[in-house]
C-alpha positions in Angstrom: 56.9 127.3 162.1 59.5 129.7 160.6 56.9 132.3 159.8 56.8 135.4 162.0 53.4 136.7 163.0 52.8 140.5 163.2 50.8 141.4 166.3 48.9 144.6 167.1 47.9 145.6 170.6 44.6 147.5 171.2 44.5 148.9 174.7 47.9 149.7 176.3 47.0 149.7 180.0 47.9 147.6 183.0 46.9 144.2 181.5 48.8 144.8 178.3 52.0 145.8 180.2 51.6 143.2 182.9 50.7 140.2 180.9 50.4 140.4 177.1 53.4 142.5 176.0 56.2 140.9 178.1 55.1 137.4 177.1 54.5 138.1 173.4 58.0 139.6 173.4 59.4 136.2 174.5 58.0 134.5 171.4 60.5 134.2 168.6 57.7 133.9 166.0 56.1 137.2 167.0 56.9 140.8 166.0 54.7 143.5 167.8 54.3 146.1 165.1 51.3 148.2 166.1 49.8 149.8 169.2 46.5 151.6 169.7 45.2 153.4 172.7 42.9 156.4 173.1 45.7 157.9 175.2 48.4 158.1 172.5 51.1 158.4 175.1 50.4 154.9 176.5 50.6 153.4 173.0 53.8 155.2 172.3 55.3 154.0 175.7 54.4 150.4 174.8 55.9 150.8 171.3 59.1 152.1 172.6 59.5 149.2 175.1 58.1 146.3 173.2 57.6 147.3 169.5 59.7 146.8 166.4 61.8 149.7 165.3 59.2 150.7 162.7 56.2 150.0 165.0 53.2 152.2 164.4 51.1 154.1 167.1 47.4 154.9 166.8 44.8 156.6 168.8 42.0 154.9 166.8 42.0 151.1 166.8 40.3 151.1 163.4 43.4 152.6 161.8 45.4 149.7 163.2 42.9 147.2 161.8 43.2 148.7 158.4 46.9 147.6 158.2 46.7 144.4 156.2 50.1 143.2 157.3 48.9 142.6 160.9 48.1 138.9 161.5 47.0 138.9 165.1 45.3 141.4 167.5 45.2 141.3 171.3 42.3 143.2 172.7 43.2 144.6 176.2 40.5 147.2 176.7 37.6 147.7 179.2 34.9 145.1 179.0 32.4 147.2 177.2 34.7 147.5 174.1 35.6 143.8 173.9 32.9 142.7 171.4 33.0 145.8 169.2 36.8 145.6 168.7 37.1 141.8 168.5 34.4 141.5 165.9 35.9 144.4 163.8 39.3 142.7 164.1 38.0 139.3 163.0 36.2 140.9 160.0 39.5 142.7 159.1 41.1 139.2 158.8 42.9 139.1 162.1 43.1 136.3 164.6 42.0 137.6 168.0 43.1 137.1 171.6 40.6 139.1 173.8 41.1 139.5 177.5 38.6 138.1 179.9 35.7 138.4 180.4 34.7 137.6 176.8 32.2 140.5 176.7 30.1 142.8 178.9 26.9 140.9 177.9 26.1 137.4 176.8 24.5 138.7 173.6 27.8 140.4 172.7 29.7 137.1 173.5 27.4 135.2 171.1 28.1 137.8 168.4 31.8 137.2 168.8 31.4 133.5 168.4 29.3 134.1 165.2 32.0 136.5 163.9 34.7 133.9 164.4 32.7 131.2 162.6 31.8 133.6 159.8 35.3 134.8 159.1 37.2 131.6 159.7 39.6 133.4 162.0 40.7 132.1 165.4 39.3 133.7 168.5 40.4 133.0 172.1 39.8 134.6 175.5 42.4 135.3 178.1 41.5 132.7 180.7 45.1 132.2 181.8 44.4 130.1 184.9 43.9 127.1 182.6 47.6 127.2 181.9 48.8 126.8 185.5 50.7 123.5 186.2 48.0 122.2 188.6 45.2 123.0 186.0 47.1 121.3 183.2 47.8 118.2 185.3 44.2 118.0 186.7 42.7 118.4 183.3 44.5 115.2 182.2 43.3 113.5 185.4 39.7 114.5 184.7 39.7 113.7 181.0 41.1 110.2 181.9 38.1 109.6 184.1 40.1 109.2 187.3 37.6 111.3 189.3 34.6 109.5 187.7 31.4 111.5 187.2 32.0 115.0 188.6 28.6 115.8 190.0 29.4 118.5 192.6 31.9 121.4 192.3 32.8 124.8 193.7 34.4 127.7 191.9 36.3 129.9 194.3 37.1 133.6 193.7 37.2 135.2 197.2 39.4 138.0 198.5 39.3 139.4 202.0 40.1 143.0 200.9 41.3 143.1 197.3 39.2 145.7 195.6 40.9 147.0 192.4 40.7 150.8 192.8 42.5 151.7 189.5 41.2 151.9 186.0 37.4 151.4 185.5 36.9 148.3 187.6 34.3 150.0 189.8 32.4 151.4 186.9 29.3 149.3 186.1 28.7 151.0 182.7 32.3 150.1 181.5 32.6 146.7 183.1 29.1 145.3 183.4 29.7 144.2 187.0 32.2 143.7 189.8 34.0 140.7 191.2 31.6 138.2 189.5 32.5 139.3 186.0 36.1 140.2 187.0 37.5 137.3 189.0 34.4 135.0 189.3 34.7 134.5 185.5 38.2 133.0 185.9 37.1 130.5 188.6 33.9 129.6 186.6 35.8 129.0 183.4 38.4 126.9 185.1 35.9 124.7 186.9 33.7 124.2 183.8 36.7 123.3 181.8 37.9 120.7 184.3 34.4 119.2 184.5 34.1 119.4 180.7 30.5 120.5 181.2 29.1 123.4 179.2 25.3 122.7 179.4 23.7 124.7 182.2 20.0 124.1 183.0 19.3 126.6 185.6 21.0 129.4 187.6 20.1 130.9 191.0 22.2 133.9 192.0 22.6 136.7 194.6 24.8 139.8 194.6 25.6 142.2 197.4 26.9 145.7 197.9 27.5 145.5 201.6 31.0 146.9 202.1 31.3 149.2 199.1 29.8 152.2 200.9 32.5 152.3 203.6 35.1 155.1 203.5 38.7 154.6 204.4 38.6 150.8 204.3 41.7 148.7 204.6 42.4 147.4 201.1 45.4 146.0 199.2 44.9 148.6 196.4 44.2 151.5 198.8 40.9 152.7 200.1 38.1 152.9 197.5 35.8 155.8 196.8 32.3 154.7 197.8 30.8 157.3 195.4 32.5 155.5 192.5 31.8 152.0 193.6 28.8 151.2 191.3 29.2 147.4 191.1 28.6 144.6 193.6 31.3 143.7 196.1 30.2 140.0 196.3 28.2 137.6 194.2 27.2 134.0 194.6 25.5 131.5 192.3 24.2 127.9 192.2 24.4 126.4 188.7 22.6 123.2 187.9 23.8 121.5 184.7 21.6 119.5 182.3 23.3 116.2 183.4 22.3 117.0 187.1 25.7 118.2 188.3 25.7 121.2 190.7 28.3 123.9 190.7 28.5 126.6 193.4 30.2 129.9 192.4 31.5 132.3 195.0 33.1 135.6 194.2 34.0 138.7 196.2 36.6 141.5 196.3 35.9 142.2 199.9 34.5 139.6 202.4 35.0 139.2 206.1 36.6 135.8 206.0 40.1 134.3 206.4 40.0 131.3 204.2 40.2 133.3 200.9 40.8 131.5 197.6 41.0 132.9 194.1 40.8 131.2 190.7 40.5 127.8 192.5 38.1 124.9 192.4 36.8 122.0 194.4 35.7 118.9 192.4 33.8 115.9 193.8 33.3 112.9 191.6 32.2 109.3 192.0 35.7 108.0 192.0 37.6 110.8 193.6 37.9 114.5 194.3 40.4 117.4 193.9 41.1 120.8 195.4 44.0 123.1 196.0 45.4 123.8 199.4 49.0 125.0 199.0 49.2 122.5 196.2 46.9 120.3 194.2 45.3 117.5 196.3 43.6 114.5 194.9 41.5 112.3 197.3 39.6 109.1 197.0 39.1 105.5 198.4 41.2 102.5 197.6 41.4 99.0 199.1 39.0 100.0 201.8 41.0 103.0 202.9 40.7 106.7 202.2 43.7 108.5 200.7 44.8 112.0 199.9 47.7 112.7 197.6 49.5 116.0 197.3 50.9 116.6 193.8 54.3 118.2 193.6 55.2 120.7 190.9 58.5 122.1 192.1 60.6 119.0 192.4 64.0 119.2 190.5 65.0 116.4 188.2 68.6 116.8 189.3 70.7 119.2 191.3 72.0 120.8 188.1 68.7 120.9 186.1 65.3 121.9 187.3 63.5 121.8 183.9 61.9 124.5 181.9 60.4 127.3 183.9 57.4 128.9 182.2 54.8 131.0 183.8 51.1 130.4 183.1 51.0 133.7 181.1 54.0 132.7 179.0 52.5 129.2 178.4 49.1 130.8 177.5 50.8 133.1 175.0 53.1 130.4 173.5 50.2 127.9 173.0 48.0 130.6 171.4 50.8 131.5 168.9 51.4 127.8 168.2 47.7 127.3 167.5 47.8 130.0 164.8 51.1 128.8 163.3 49.9 125.1 163.3 46.3 125.9 162.4 45.0 124.0 165.4 42.3 125.0 167.9 43.3 127.3 170.8 43.0 125.9 174.3 40.2 128.4 175.2 37.5 128.0 172.6 35.1 131.0 172.1 32.1 128.7 172.5 33.3 127.7 176.0 33.9 131.3 177.0 30.5 132.3 175.7 28.8 129.8 178.2 30.8 131.5 181.0 29.4 134.8 180.0 25.8 133.4 179.8 26.1 132.0 183.3 27.5 135.2 184.7 24.7 137.2 183.2 22.1 134.7 184.5 23.4 135.2 188.1 23.0 139.0 187.7 19.5 138.5 186.2 18.5 136.0 188.9 19.5 138.6 191.6 17.5 141.3 189.8 14.4 139.2 189.4 14.6 137.1 192.6 14.0 134.0 190.5 16.0 131.2 189.0 17.0 131.6 185.4 16.3 128.6 183.1 18.3 127.9 179.9 16.6 126.4 176.9 
């Protein structure tokens, strides 16, 4: 693992500055050597802060991909460009980390999977919530069978008033949808991964645009412009899996409720259950009694040592780079992310047709 990977960034907006760049810069095996953005000033700003001294700046991502020295590309653009850029990068011989959701459409997500298989390059999607301490711990619990057969689950992605009013989040043409494809995709990915179940049978979904047309609304990101709010503000789905398990997905940027939870899950199995309420809770029955255990993640080993502190974003980045260097599979497989996109699209289609969508 003495080799240093050269990384290029395509899309130098908020997600690049807030997540990818600071965590890539912490990896000793990484040199960020190229930046591309349609707004050249953004790429230049990123290069000045995080790039090598000879880092290159481009306004056209295709020029970045033409650089044969680049090993890895991170795609941090709007949803509608994910597939086009990721496929081009894979075909140019680069490993690709693409931000979530995988693509604007399920067809594009499938094309990305095919491109990764065809080129032999690694492709992963930025579902960073898998890398939280509770997620990593509970995955071991689930894989060990401690919850038994998980036959009912909920994927939670609910905000009271947390509409993202910046960028293109409210633009249906650019994003493909609203909270369902934005934050619902995180909760759905996390829950499917914990269940280890990627075989949907049928989906029934509804979407709503009930609060989007209100002016001057209280909102964490400032009042939104109803004229530019072209996506749903809430979406809900019931997914029945081929093995009979049922999963309820709830997502909203703006909902009149107090018990809001985002990128969280509720799992119910034959031997136990799990959810998060301040911390991870695992419940069950033993020796004729019910129990509920709270799992602690912030306990120090000693007064003078509290262990390695690593955020989920840093852990995601480190494990991705290690997968490339060690030639192992990334934690988030493209085939798994593709199923998430297919279910999301089925919820939208079910709402449009008023009927359940059945998978082959």
